[in-house]
C-alpha positions in Angstrom: -28.3 29.1 9.8 -26.7 27.4 6.9 -23.8 28.9 5.1 -22.5 28.5 1.5 -20.3 25.5 0.5 -16.8 26.0 1.7 -14.7 23.1 0.5 -14.7 19.6 -1.0 -13.9 16.5 1.0 -12.9 13.9 -1.6 -15.9 13.8 -3.9 -18.4 14.6 -1.2 -19.3 18.2 -0.6 -18.5 19.5 2.8 -21.1 22.1 3.8 -20.9 24.2 6.9 -23.7 25.2 9.1 -24.2 26.9 12.5 -27.1 26.8 14.8 -28.3 29.9 16.5 -27.9 29.0 20.1 -26.0 26.8 22.6 -27.8 24.8 25.3 -26.9 21.9 27.6 -27.1 18.4 26.2 -30.2 16.4 27.2 -29.8 14.1 30.2 -31.1 10.9 28.7 -28.5 8.4 27.5 -28.9 7.6 23.8 -29.5 4.1 22.6 -27.4 2.0 20.1 -26.9 3.8 16.8 -28.6 2.7 13.6 -26.4 3.1 10.5 -28.2 3.1 7.2 -26.4 2.4 3.9 -28.0 4.3 0.9 -27.2 2.7 -2.4 -26.2 5.5 -4.7 -25.4 3.4 -7.8 -27.3 3.2 -11.1 -28.7 -0.1 -12.2 -26.2 -2.7 -13.4 -23.1 -1.2 -11.7 -21.5 -1.0 -8.3 -23.9 -2.4 -5.7 -26.2 -3.4 -8.5 -23.6 -5.4 -10.5 -25.4 -8.6 -11.5 -22.2 -10.7 -12.1 -22.5 -14.0 -10.3 -20.4 -14.6 -7.2 -19.5 -17.6 -5.2 -19.8 -17.5 -1.3 -16.6 -16.2 0.2 -15.6 -15.7 3.9 -19.1 -15.9 5.2 -20.5 -13.6 2.5 -23.3 -15.6 0.8 -24.8 -13.0 -1.5 -25.1 -14.4 -5.0 -23.9 -11.4 -7.1 -20.8 -9.2 -7.0 -23.0 -6.2 -6.2 -24.8 -8.0 -3.5 -21.6 -9.1 -1.8 -20.3 -5.5 -1.9 -23.5 -4.3 -0.2 -23.3 -7.1 2.3 -19.8 -6.0 3.4 -21.0 -2.4 3.7 -23.9 -3.5 5.9 -21.7 -5.7 8.0 -19.4 -2.7 8.7 -22.4 -0.6 9.5 -23.7 -3.2 12.0 -20.3 -3.4 13.6 -20.0 0.3 14.0 -23.6 0.7 15.1 -23.0 -1.8 17.9 -20.3 0.5 19.3 -21.9 3.9 18.9 -24.7 5.5 20.9 -27.2 7.8 19.1 -30.9 8.4 18.9 -30.5 9.8 15.4 -29.9 7.4 12.5 -26.6 7.8 10.7 -27.1 7.7 6.9 -24.2 7.0 4.5 -24.5 7.6 0.8 -22.4 4.8 -0.7 -21.2 4.0 -4.2 -18.9 1.8 -6.2 -17.5 3.5 -9.3 -14.3 3.9 -11.3 -11.7 6.0 -9.4 -8.2 7.1 -10.4 -5.8 4.3 -10.8 -3.0 2.8 -12.9 -1.6 -0.7 -13.3 0.6 -0.2 -10.3 -1.4 2.1 -8.0 -5.0 3.0 -7.2 -7.3 5.0 -5.1 -9.2 2.4 -3.0 -11.9 4.7 -1.8 -12.7 7.5 0.6 -15.4 8.7 3.1 -16.1 11.8 5.0 -18.7 13.9 6.7 -21.0 15.7 4.3 -21.5 18.6 6.7 -20.0 20.1 9.9 -21.8 22.0 12.6 -21.0 24.3 15.5 -22.9 26.0 18.4 -25.9 23.6 18.1 -28.0 22.6 21.1 -26.0 20.0 22.9 -22.5 21.0 21.6 -20.0 20.3 24.3 -17.5 23.0 23.2 -18.6 26.4 21.8 -17.2 27.7 18.5 -16.1 24.3 17.5 -16.8 22.2 14.4 -18.4 18.7 14.7 -19.1 16.2 12.0 -22.8 15.8 11.1 -23.4 12.4 12.7 -21.7 13.4 16.0 -23.6 16.8 16.1 -26.9 14.9 15.7 -25.9 12.5 18.5 -25.0 15.3 20.9 -28.1 17.3 20.0 -30.3 14.3 20.4 -32.2 15.1 17.2 -31.5 15.7 13.5 -30.3 19.2 13.3 -30.5 19.3 9.5 -33.7 17.4 8.6 -33.8 18.7 5.0 -33.6 15.6 2.7 -30.9 15.3 0.0 -31.7 14.8 -3.7 -31.7 11.0 -3.0 -34.6 11.6 -0.5 -32.4 10.8 2.5 -30.9 13.1 5.2 -27.3 12.2 4.6 -24.4 12.4 7.1 -21.5 10.7 5.4 -20.5 10.0 1.8 -18.4 6.9 0.9 -17.2 5.9 -2.5 -15.0 2.9 -3.5 -13.2 1.8 -6.7 -15.2 -0.6 -8.8 -12.2 -1.1 -11.2 -9.8 -2.4 -8.6 -7.9 -5.4 -9.8 -8.5 -4.8 -13.5 -5.4 -4.8 -15.8 -5.2 -1.0 -15.7 -6.1 -0.6 -12.0 -3.6 -2.2 -9.5 -3.7 -5.3 -11.7 -4.6 -8.5 -9.8 -5.2 -6.9 -6.5 -9.0 -6.7 -6.3 -11.2 -6.3 -3.2 -11.7 -9.4 -1.0 -15.5 -9.5 -0.3 -15.4 -11.9 2.7 -16.5 -11.0 6.2 -13.8 -12.8 8.1 -10.8 -10.6 7.5 -8.9 -13.5 5.8 -8.0 -11.8 2.6 -5.5 -14.0 0.6 -2.2 -12.6 -0.4 -2.5 -10.0 -3.2 -6.1 -9.1 -2.4 -7.3 -6.0 -0.4 -9.8 -6.6 2.4 -12.8 -4.5 1.7 -14.3 -4.8 5.2 -11.2 -3.4 6.8 -11.1 -0.6 4.3 -14.7 0.3 4.9 -14.3 0.3 8.7 -11.4 2.7 8.3 -13.3 5.1 6.0 -16.5 5.0 8.1 -14.2 6.0 11.0 -13.3 9.2 9.1 -16.9 9.9 8.3 -17.9 9.5 12.0 -15.4 12.1 13.0 -11.9 10.6 12.9 -10.5 13.8 11.2 -9.8 17.4 11.8 -11.3 20.1 9.6 -8.4 22.4 10.3 -5.8 22.4 7.5 -2.7 20.5 8.6 -0.8 22.0 5.7 -1.5 25.7 6.4 -2.8 25.5 10.0 -5.8 27.5 8.9 -9.1 26.8 10.7 -12.3 26.1 8.8 -14.2 29.4 8.7 -12.1 30.7 11.6 -13.2 28.0 14.1 -11.3 25.0 15.4 -12.4 21.4 14.9 -13.2 19.3 18.0 -10.0 17.4 17.2 -7.9 20.5 17.8 -8.8 20.4 21.5 -7.1 17.0 21.8 -4.1 17.4 19.5 -1.1 18.1 21.8 2.3 19.2 20.6 4.9 18.6 23.4 7.6 20.5 21.5 5.4 23.6 21.7 3.6 22.6 24.9 0.3 23.5 23.3 -2.8 21.9 21.9 -3.8 22.9 18.4 -6.7 25.0 19.6 -4.2 27.3 21.4 -1.8 27.6 18.5 -1.5 30.1 15.7 -1.9 28.8 12.1 1.8 29.0 11.6 2.5 26.9 14.8 0.0 24.3 13.6 1.6 24.1 10.2 5.0 23.4 11.9 3.3 20.8 14.2 1.8 19.1 11.2 5.2 18.2 9.7 7.2 17.4 12.9 7.4 13.6 12.8 6.4 11.5 15.9 5.7 14.5 18.0 2.0 15.4 17.8 0.0 13.3 20.3 -3.7 12.5 21.1 -4.5 14.0 24.5 -7.9 12.4 25.1 -8.3 10.4 28.4 -10.1 7.5 26.8 -7.3 6.7 24.3 -4.7 7.3 27.0 -6.5 5.0 29.4 -6.8 2.1 26.9 -3.4 2.5 25.1 -1.6 0.0 27.3 -4.2 -2.6 26.6 -3.8 -2.3 22.9 -0.2 -1.3 22.1 2.9 -3.4 22.6 5.3 -2.3 25.4 8.7 -1.2 24.2 10.1 0.9 21.4 13.4 0.4 19.6 15.6 3.5 19.9 19.0 4.8 18.7 21.0 7.2 20.9 23.9 8.9 19.2 26.9 10.5 21.1 29.7 12.6 19.8 30.5 16.3 19.1 27.2 18.2 18.6 25.0 15.1 19.1 24.1 13.3 22.3 20.5 12.7 21.4 18.0 10.0 20.5 17.0 10.1 16.8 14.0 8.6 15.0 14.7 5.3 13.2 13.1 2.9 10.9 13.9 -0.8 11.7 14.8 -3.6 9.4 12.3 -6.2 8.3 15.2 -8.6 8.1 17.9 -9.8 10.5 17.6 -9.7 14.3 15.2 -7.3 15.9 15.8 -4.9 18.7 12.8 -6.1 20.7 14.0 -6.7 24.3 16.2 -5.1 26.8 18.7 -8.0 26.3 19.3 -6.8 22.7 20.9 -3.5 23.7 24.1 -2.9 21.6 26.6 -0.1 22.2 29.6 0.4 19.9 31.6 3.0 18.1 30.4 4.3 14.8 32.5 4.2 11.6 31.5 5.6 8.3 31.9 3.6 5.1 33.3 5.8 2.2 33.5 4.1 -1.2 32.3 6.9 -3.5 34.2 10.0 -4.8 31.6 12.3 -3.3 32.4 11.0 0.2 29.4 8.7 0.6 29.4 4.9 1.2 26.9 2.8 -0.7 28.4 -0.6 0.4 27.0 -2.2 -2.7 30.1 -4.3 -3.2 32.3 -6.1 -0.6 34.0 -3.5 1.5 37.6 -2.5 0.7 40.3 -3.5 3.2 40.4 0.1 4.6 36.6 0.2 5.1 36.5 -3.3 6.5 39.2 -2.4 9.0 37.3 0.8 9.9 33.9 -1.0 10.7 35.2 -4.2 12.2 33.6 -4.5 15.7 31.7 -1.2 15.2 28.4 0.1 13.9 28.8 0.8 10.2 27.3 4.0 8.8 26.3 3.6 5.1 24.3 5.6 2.6 21.0 4.7 0.9 21.1 4.2 -2.9 22.1 2.0 -5.8 21.4 -1.4 -4.3 19.1 -3.1 -1.8 19.3 -2.7 1.9 20.1 -6.4 2.5 23.1 -6.1 0.2 24.5 -3.2 2.1 24.0 -4.8 5.5 25.4 -8.2 4.3 28.6 -6.5 3.0 29.0 -4.7 6.3 28.4 -7.9 8.2 30.9 -9.8 6.1 33.5 -7.1 7.0 32.9 -7.6 10.7 30.4 -4.8 11.6 28.2 -5.4 14.7 25.3 -3.3 13.3 24.5 -1.0 10.4 23.0 2.5 10.3 21.6 3.5 6.8 21.4 7.2 6.2 18.6 8.3 3.9 19.4 10.1 0.7 16.2 12.3 0.5 15.1 14.8 3.1 12.2 14.3 5.4 11.0 11.9 8.0 10.2 9.8 9.9 12.6 7.3 8.3 10.7 4.3 6.9 11.6 0.8 7.8 14.3 -1.1 5.8 12.7 -3.7 3.5 14.1 -6.9 2.1 14.7 -10.6 2.8 18.0 -12.3 3.6 18.0 -15.1 6.2 21.8 -15.0 6.4 21.9 -11.5 8.0 22.7 -11.8 11.7 23.3 -8.2 12.7 20.7 -5.5 13.4 20.2 -2.5 11.0 18.3 0.7 11.3 17.6 3.7 9.0 17.9 7.4 10.0 16.9 10.5 8.2 19.1 12.4 5.8 19.2 15.3 8.2 20.4 13.1 11.1 22.8 11.3 8.8 24.4 14.6 7.8 24.7 15.6 11.5 26.3 12.3 12.3 28.8 12.6 9.5 29.7 16.1 10.6 30.2 14.8 14.2 32.4 12.0 12.9 34.6 14.5 11.1 35.0 16.6 14.2 38.1 15.7 16.3 37.0 14.1 19.6 38.8 12.4 22.5 36.1 9.8 22.9 34.8 9.4 19.4 31.2 8.7 18.3 29.0 5.9 19.8 25.7 4.5 18.9 23.4 2.8 21.4 20.7 0.6 20.0 18.2 -0.3 22.8 14.6 -1.3 23.5 12.9 1.3 25.7 10.4 -0.6 27.9 9.1 2.7 29.4 7.3 3.6 26.1 4.5 1.9 24.2 5.0 1.2 20.5 3.5 4.3 19.0 3.1 6.4 22.1 5.2 8.6 24.4 6.0 8.0 28.1 2.6 9.3 29.1 0.8 6.8 26.9 -0.3 9.5 24.5 -0.5 8.0 21.0 1.3 9.7 18.2 -0.5 11.1 15.2 0.8 10.7 11.7 2.8 13.9 10.9 5.5 13.1 8.3 7.7 15.7 6.6 6.8 16.5 3.9 3.1 16.9 4.5 0.9 14.2 2.9 -2.4 15.5 1.8 -5.3 13.3 3.0 -3.1 11.3 5.4 -1.2 13.7 7.7 -2.7 14.5 11.1 -6.0 12.7 10.7 -4.5 9.2 11.2 -2.6 7.4 13.9 1.2 7.1 13.4 2.7 4.1 11.6 5.0 3.4 14.6 2.0 1.8 16.5 2.4 -1.9 17.1 0.3 -3.9 16.6 -1.0 -1.9 13.6 -4.1 0.3 14.2 -7.1 0.5 11.9 -6.7 4.3 11.4 -3.1 4.3 10.2 -2.7 5.9 6.8 -1.8 2.7 5.0 -3.7 -0.5 4.7 -2.0 -3.3 6.7 -2.4 -7.0 5.8 -4.0 -9.1 8.5 -5.6 -6.1 10.3 -8.1 -7.5 12.9 -11.7 -6.8 12.2 -12.0 -4.5 15.2 -12.5 -0.9 16.0 -12.0 -0.8 19.8 -9.8 -2.1 22.6 -8.2 -4.5 23.2 -7.4 -4.7 19.4 -7.8 -1.2 18.3 -8.2 2.5 19.4 -10.5 4.0 16.9 -13.7 3.9 19.0 -11.7 5.3 22.0 -10.7 8.4 20.1 -14.3 8.9 18.9 -15.4 8.6 22.5 -13.0 11.4 23.4 -14.6 13.8 21.0 -18.1 13.1 22.1 -19.3 9.7 20.9 
């Protein structure tokens, strides 16, 4: 039984269907998946762009359109070599103008065209599966009605044909090589496609992360594996209100699938930088962003423990540290960890001024609410002390603690926790991306940005990302295996 259209996924329509019965999956193991790319472009544009192109990074097609199609087919072959399915996976693909400006652009998107529940072979009843995965589990095409293109489509993918033009992220076009060696300033199309195909294959929940509401009253297969340790529940066992809170609690929501847990240590670096704060009303570890400059907290030998002193150089009680510290502030921070506020100048300026005053490290308190705190950007080879960033909320709590009379004062301990993987908890459960405020299109349906090395399914494109979807270089395929692939 097929229901009416319920929502849009990017530009692709997300239809919802339900089969009438539930049976056991067939016993035969499926063979390698065949992924078919359907060219949805009109003549002369997108994949059919006749503009001449020189060979690049192993891509020898002679036109721009041909090179674009070659990258798509390469990605399809790579994914097909990992997946098992007796049913071909068909992806309607286009290159076309998408929203963009001279400084920002939509690169592209992909997603399942339909989701299904209670079909023959479904492993969990009353649960939504993306079309391609549902077909795989059923061992047959459960929706054989052709689309207007004449194909039975599973995924829709569309990418920005204007990228790199003067009015569309000027100068940053797609790199069409097949080697993952995009030069500085260009965006690797292959990595971008592998990421988006991952979403279409099922790397997403169909439950709203913003409201917590389930699609048509049923959970997604993802909801069985999203675990919130703060609430000690998986999403499938939560109320909508509880899921909405979970979706904006930074670095808390975890993937609870055995395949990802089993491979996490083979992919992620061991060790996580941490900041522990002591003092009245504190005594807790807080989330931090680390500095991209200066010494890194990346070994147990780097541990630093010192008293914290607040810089105050503004009439409102904040300390911007954008100019050399006054004698009073310099005396206060000498030999200690300096607490300064974000704003008015670059992070390297603040840290260098604190360093010149004798501080051993710097904590930058954010000036806007939310979290997790991003890393501190900037370049200055003369900086020799570590620096971290904390949220406005934790900064406010730290300032209140500093203002409270205390016999022992406030201390900060910067350390490298070797018991945790970078991007996971003590149990090797990988964090999902749940920033506050909620980020539509990114929150929940991506791995968290704290993973190191970077993972393919993080919400932001990372330069130098390996051309890989599975361990030992990535964990995308492992998550898909957890949900049924």
